[in-house]
C-alpha positions in Angstrom: 28.9 -13.8 3.6 25.2 -14.5 5.1 24.1 -12.3 7.9 21.5 -13.4 10.4 19.0 -11.6 12.6 20.8 -13.1 15.7 23.8 -10.9 15.2 22.0 -7.8 16.2 19.0 -9.3 18.3 15.9 -10.9 16.9 13.0 -9.2 15.6 10.8 -7.4 18.1 6.9 -6.7 18.4 6.0 -3.1 17.7 3.2 -1.6 19.3 1.7 1.9 18.8 -1.2 2.9 21.4 -3.3 6.0 20.9 -0.5 7.8 19.1 -1.1 11.3 18.4 0.9 14.2 16.8 0.0 17.8 16.7 2.0 20.7 15.2 1.7 24.0 17.0 2.9 27.3 15.7 2.5 30.9 16.9 -0.4 32.5 15.3 -1.7 29.6 13.7 -4.2 26.9 14.8 -2.8 23.7 15.8 -2.8 20.9 13.2 -3.3 17.1 14.3 -1.4 15.2 11.8 -2.0 11.9 13.6 -5.2 11.5 15.4 -4.6 8.5 17.9 -3.8 5.4 15.9 -3.3 2.0 17.2 -1.3 -0.7 15.6 0.1 -4.1 17.0 2.7 -5.5 14.7 4.1 -9.1 15.2 7.8 -10.0 15.3 9.0 -10.3 11.6 5.8 -9.1 10.2 6.0 -6.4 7.2 3.5 -3.9 7.4 2.8 -1.2 4.8 1.5 2.3 5.7 -0.7 3.0 2.5 -2.1 6.5 1.9 -2.2 9.7 0.0 0.2 12.7 0.7 -0.4 14.4 3.9 -2.3 11.4 5.5 0.0 11.1 8.5 2.1 8.0 7.3 5.7 9.6 7.3 4.7 11.5 10.7 3.9 8.1 12.0 7.2 6.6 10.9 9.3 9.6 12.1 7.7 9.4 15.6 8.6 5.5 15.7 12.0 6.5 14.8 12.5 9.1 17.1 12.8 12.0 14.8 9.5 13.5 15.9 8.2 14.0 19.4 5.2 12.2 20.4 2.2 14.5 21.3 0.3 11.6 23.1 0.2 7.8 23.3 2.9 5.0 23.5 5.4 3.4 21.4 6.7 -0.1 22.4 9.3 -2.1 20.8 9.3 -5.7 22.5 8.8 -4.7 26.1 10.5 -1.3 26.2 8.5 2.0 26.0 10.8 3.9 23.8 8.8 7.1 23.2 11.2 9.0 25.6 14.6 7.4 23.9 16.7 9.0 21.4 16.9 7.4 17.9 20.1 5.8 18.5 18.9 4.1 21.5 15.7 2.4 19.9 17.1 -0.3 17.8 15.8 0.5 14.5 16.9 1.1 11.0 15.7 3.7 8.9 15.6 4.3 5.2 14.8 7.5 4.1 13.1 8.8 0.9 15.4 11.9 1.0 18.6 9.8 1.1 20.4 11.5 3.9 23.9 10.5 2.7 27.3 11.7 3.8 28.5 13.6 0.6 32.1 13.5 1.4 32.0 9.5 1.9 32.2 7.1 -0.8 29.0 4.7 -1.0 31.2 1.7 0.8 31.8 4.3 3.7 28.3 5.3 3.8 27.5 1.8 4.1 30.1 1.0 6.7 29.6 4.2 8.8 26.8 3.0 11.1 28.3 -0.5 11.6 31.8 1.1 12.5 30.1 3.3 15.0 28.6 0.4 16.9 31.7 -1.5 16.5 30.3 -4.5 14.3 32.1 -7.4 13.1 33.1 -8.2 9.5 31.9 -4.7 8.1 33.5 -5.3 4.9 31.9 -8.5 4.3 28.5 -7.1 5.2 28.9 -4.2 2.9 29.9 -6.3 0.2 27.1 -9.0 0.7 24.2 -6.3 0.8 25.9 -4.5 -2.3 25.6 -7.6 -4.1 22.2 -8.4 -3.3 20.8 -5.1 -4.3 23.2 -5.2 -7.5 25.3 -1.9 -6.5 28.8 -3.5 -6.3 29.9 -1.2 -9.0 28.7 1.9 -6.8 30.9 1.2 -3.9 33.7 3.5 -4.8 31.7 6.6 -5.9 30.5 9.4 -3.9 27.0 10.5 -3.8 27.4 13.4 -6.1 28.3 10.9 -8.8 25.0 9.1 -8.5 21.6 8.9 -10.1 18.5 9.8 -7.8 17.6 5.8 -8.4 21.3 4.9 -7.2 21.0 7.2 -4.2 17.8 5.4 -3.2 19.2 1.9 -3.4 22.1 3.3 -1.3 19.9 4.7 1.3 18.1 1.2 1.4 21.0 -0.7 1.9 22.3 1.2 4.4 19.3 0.7 6.5 19.5 -3.3 5.5 23.2 -3.7 6.5 22.8 -3.0 10.1 20.3 -6.0 10.3 18.0 -4.1 13.0 15.2 -6.1 14.7 13.0 -3.1 13.7 13.3 -1.8 10.1 11.4 1.5 8.9 11.4 2.5 5.2 10.1 5.9 4.0 9.0 5.5 0.2 11.9 3.1 -0.4 11.5 2.5 -4.1 9.9 5.8 -5.1 13.1 7.2 -7.1 13.7 3.8 -9.0 12.7 3.4 -12.5 10.0 0.6 -13.2 12.6 -2.1 -13.9 14.6 -1.3 -10.8 11.7 -1.0 -8.8 10.3 -4.7 -9.5 13.7 -6.1 -9.0 14.6 -4.3 -5.7 11.0 -4.8 -4.2 11.4 -8.7 -5.0 14.8 -8.6 -3.1 13.5 -6.5 -0.5 10.8 -9.2 0.4 13.5 -11.9 0.1 15.7 -10.2 2.5 13.0 -9.2 4.9 11.7 -12.9 5.0 15.5 -14.4 5.4 16.8 -11.9 8.0 13.2 -11.7 9.9 12.9 -7.8 10.2 9.9 -6.5 11.9 9.2 -4.0 9.0 7.0 -1.0 8.3 7.0 0.4 4.8 5.5 3.9 4.2 4.3 4.3 0.6 1.5 5.8 -1.5 1.8 3.1 -4.2 -0.8 0.5 -3.7 1.0 -2.2 -6.0 4.0 -1.6 -3.6 1.9 -2.4 -0.7 -0.2 -5.1 -2.0 2.9 -6.9 -3.2 5.1 -6.3 -0.1 2.7 -6.6 3.1 1.6 -9.3 5.2 -0.8 -6.6 6.4 -1.4 -3.0 5.5 -2.9 0.1 7.1 -4.8 2.3 4.9 -4.6 5.8 6.3 -6.5 8.9 5.5 -6.7 12.3 7.5 -4.5 11.2 10.4 -6.3 8.1 11.0 -6.3 4.2 10.2 -9.2 3.6 7.8 -8.5 -0.1 7.8 -5.8 -2.6 9.0 -5.8 -6.1 7.4 -4.1 -8.4 4.8 -4.1 -7.1 1.3 -6.9 -9.8 0.2 -9.1 -8.5 3.1 -8.6 -4.8 2.1 -9.2 -5.5 -1.6 -12.1 -7.7 -0.9 -13.9 -6.3 1.8 -13.0 -2.6 1.8 -14.3 -1.1 5.2 -15.4 2.0 3.7 -15.6 4.1 0.5 -12.5 5.8 0.9 -10.5 2.4 1.0 -12.4 1.2 -1.8 -11.7 3.9 -4.1 -8.0 4.1 -3.0 -6.9 0.4 -3.3 -7.5 -1.1 -6.6 -6.0 -0.7 -10.1 -8.0 0.0 -12.4 -10.2 2.0 -9.9 -13.2 0.8 -8.6 -16.5 2.5 -10.0 -18.7 4.0 -7.3 -22.2 4.6 -8.5 -25.5 5.5 -6.9 -28.1 2.6 -6.3 -31.1 1.7 -4.3 -32.0 -1.9 -2.8 -34.8 -3.8 -3.9 -35.9 -7.3 -3.3 -32.3 -8.9 -2.8 -30.8 -6.7 -5.7 -29.5 -3.2 -6.2 -30.9 -1.0 -8.9 -28.5 1.3 -10.7 -29.8 4.2 -12.6 -31.8 2.9 -15.7 -29.4 0.2 -16.5 -31.0 -2.4 -14.4 -30.1 -4.5 -11.2 -27.6 -6.7 -9.7 -28.0 -9.2 -6.9 -26.7 -8.3 -3.4 -25.7 -10.5 -0.4 -28.5 -11.7 2.0 -29.6 -9.2 4.9 -29.5 -5.8 3.0 -32.5 -4.0 3.8 -34.7 -2.9 0.8 -35.4 0.4 -0.2 -32.4 1.9 1.0 -30.2 4.6 -0.9 -26.7 3.2 -1.4 -23.3 3.8 -3.3 -22.6 0.6 -5.0 -18.8 -0.1 -5.6 -18.0 -2.5 -8.6 -14.4 -3.6 -9.5 -13.1 -4.2 -12.9 -11.8 -7.6 -12.1 -15.2 -8.6 -10.4 -17.4 -8.0 -13.5 -18.0 -9.9 -16.4 -19.6 -9.2 -19.8 -22.3 -11.0 -21.9 -24.1 -10.2 -24.9 -27.0 -8.2 -24.7 -29.6 -9.7 -23.0 -30.5 -11.6 -19.4 -27.9 -13.2 -17.6 -28.1 -16.7 -16.0 -29.5 -15.0 -12.9 -31.9 -13.0 -14.6 -30.1 -9.7 -13.2 -27.6 -7.4 -15.2 -26.8 -4.0 -16.4 -27.4 -2.9 -19.7 -24.2 -0.9 -21.2 -22.9 0.4 -24.4 -18.9 0.0 -25.1 -17.5 3.7 -25.0 -14.0 2.3 -25.8 -12.1 -1.0 -25.4 -8.3 -1.3 -24.7 -6.6 -4.6 -25.4 -3.7 -4.4 -23.1 -2.6 -8.1 -24.3 -2.5 -9.7 -20.9 -6.3 -8.5 -20.5 -8.7 -6.1 -21.9 -10.4 -3.2 -20.2 -14.1 -2.1 -21.6 -15.2 1.4 -20.6 -18.7 1.3 -20.6 -21.6 3.9 -20.6 -24.7 2.9 -18.2 -28.0 4.6 -19.0 -29.1 7.2 -16.3 -25.6 7.0 -14.5 -23.0 9.8 -15.1 -20.0 7.7 -13.9 -18.7 5.1 -16.5 -18.0 1.5 -15.4 -14.8 -0.4 -16.3 -14.8 -4.0 -16.8 -11.8 -6.3 -17.1 -12.1 -8.7 -20.1 -10.2 -12.0 -20.7 -8.5 -11.5 -24.1 -6.6 -14.9 -24.2 -9.7 -17.1 -25.3 -9.0 -18.1 -28.8 -11.5 -16.9 -31.4 -13.3 -14.9 -28.9 -15.0 -11.8 -30.3 -13.8 -8.7 -28.3 -16.0 -5.5 -27.3 -15.8 -2.8 -29.8 -17.0 0.7 -29.6 -20.7 1.1 -29.7 -21.6 -2.7 -28.9 -24.5 -3.0 -26.3 -23.5 -5.5 -23.7 -24.9 -6.9 -20.3 -22.7 -6.7 -17.0 -23.0 -9.3 -14.2 -21.3 -9.8 -11.1 -21.6 -12.2 -8.2 -23.4 -10.9 -5.1 -20.5 -11.1 -2.7 -18.4 -8.7 -5.1 -21.0 -5.9 -5.3 -19.8 -3.5 -2.6 -22.5 -1.5 -0.9 -21.6 1.7 1.1 -23.7 3.9 3.1 -24.0 7.3 1.2 -23.7 9.5 4.3 -21.0 7.9 6.5 -19.1 6.1 3.6 -19.1 2.9 5.9 -19.3 -0.6 4.3 -23.0 -2.1 4.6 
């Protein structure tokens, strides 16, 4: 059976305006977990809240769901302000990292519980359909105590999806799955979201999950949104040093430099060209992603600029290689991704002297004090 979004209402726009959450306790200083965030999520859009533990992403999700009171600000689903409504009246589906399954009920009964409470039609067919899509049909007769953590995670995800809600909130939906399951369920979640048109927020600390799933992503730190944009925008033009450092695998190298005549000099290694409009004689933090750099044999590059480096170690990962380099006068190692698929190409070896080059628009410059992009 195919269930469409029209059976429970179409996807809704979700807007957060100046949303804040402050926790207070007797004898302690108030703690502001969310410090005034604004988000405007289009109907049917999938947005990832990405950030480290404690950044406020789960608190934000729980406020939208009605599981945390709002200290200040507004939450609107469609044209309705829902900040004062109880969870059951908000029209959202929630998938919890902690599963929140009913122990006495079988998996089938857990999935059907919310549908029956809302007097939905074709409950059995809906349950069978979502179980088949998430490869968990064989689990329907079991109780939660007989499931592994990964199986419980899939049941929690299925229970949120089976309602076909206009707004879907998922808190670390794939965190307890093994690598193979995570890839399968991630792909299926993307297909289901596109097919049914849920307006979806996924909370995650896994950047690969955010980059592969999201239409747009909000990178959070210390209760604030540091950048909101498409995965390409966030990766290619990080708004500040935190975003650059948090998004990208292998991680970006952040080294000190100084601008001079259309280039940035890095330690005693040499210089790289920078985009037009960067002032000369300015101390900066230079960000170099492994994917944006390339190696040549020791000597000048075609543009006459480059960084001299010595190979510390080379890892051949079959799909690509990673060369970890030491730059003279620089304490931080630089990692460069190397194409290993070219036939008869000599691959770097420990002790080799090489030159690193990068295009000007792939050299990221940040203010050393504020961390903001220049």
